C-alpha positions as CSV (number, residue, x, y, z in Angstrom):
1,X,-0.1,0.0,0.2
2,X,1.0,3.5,-0.6
3,X,0.0,7.1,0.7
4,X,-2.6,9.3,-1.6
5,X,-3.7,6.0,-3.3
6,X,-7.1,6.0,-5.4
7,X,-10.0,4.2,-4.3
8,X,-11.1,1.1,-4.1
9,X,-9.3,0.2,-1.2
10,X,-6.5,-2.0,-2.6
11,X,-3.0,-3.7,-2.0
12,X,-0.2,-4.4,-4.6
13,X,1.4,-7.9,-5.1
14,X,4.3,-8.5,-7.0
15,X,5.8,-12.1,-8.0
16,X,9.2,-11.9,-10.2
17,X,8.1,-9.7,-13.0
18,X,4.6,-9.9,-12.5
19,X,2.5,-7.1,-10.4
20,X,-1.1,-6.9,-9.6
21,X,-3.5,-4.9,-7.7
22,X,-6.2,-6.7,-5.4
23,X,-9.3,-5.1,-4.3
24,X,-9.6,-5.5,-0.4
25,X,-13.3,-5.7,-0.2
26,X,-13.9,-8.1,-3.0
27,X,-10.6,-9.7,-3.1
28,X,-10.5,-9.5,-6.7
29,X,-7.5,-8.7,-9.1
30,X,-8.2,-5.0,-10.3
31,X,-5.1,-4.6,-12.3
32,X,-2.5,-6.5,-13.5
33,X,-1.7,-10.2,-13.4
34,X,0.1,-13.2,-11.4
35,X,0.9,-16.6,-12.4
36,X,-2.1,-18.9,-11.2
37,X,-0.5,-20.4,-8.2
38,X,1.0,-17.1,-6.9
39,X,-2.5,-15.5,-7.6
40,X,-4.0,-18.2,-5.3
41,X,-1.5,-17.6,-2.6
42,X,-2.2,-14.1,-2.7
43,X,-6.1,-14.4,-2.3
44,X,-5.7,-16.7,0.2
45,X,-3.3,-14.7,2.4
46,X,-5.7,-11.5,1.6
47,X,-8.7,-13.5,2.9
48,X,-7.2,-14.4,6.1
49,X,-5.9,-10.7,6.8
50,X,-9.0,-8.6,5.2
51,X,-9.8,-6.7,8.1
52,X,-6.0,-6.2,8.8
53,X,-5.7,-5.0,5.1
54,X,-8.8,-2.4,5.5
55,X,-7.2,-1.2,8.9
56,X,-3.9,-0.4,7.1
57,X,-5.7,1.0,4.0
58,X,-7.4,3.5,6.4
59,X,-4.1,4.3,8.2
60,X,-2.5,4.9,4.9
61,X,-5.1,7.3,4.1
62,X,-4.5,9.2,7.3
63,X,-0.6,9.2,6.3
64,X,0.1,7.2,9.2
65,X,2.4,3.8,9.2
66,X,0.5,0.8,8.3
67,X,0.9,-2.3,10.5
68,X,3.1,-5.5,9.6
69,X,0.9,-8.1,8.6
70,X,1.8,-11.9,9.0
71,X,2.8,-13.5,6.2
72,X,1.5,-17.0,5.0
73,X,2.8,-19.5,6.5
């Protein structure tokens, strides 16, 4: 996530040369593309941390540092 991002609430994911933006409320890729397995892992992680991601989105919009979110185990 970055400060001063545009709506809808989203986060950025990168895997090698692939990049994608994921809508937090709907957990859909809204821009870019990831390999199928990487996409599944990113979306599984996002589903587990959807509430935390929304809180971080709100923090970023207030120009506050987002909290760390645990990686997928």
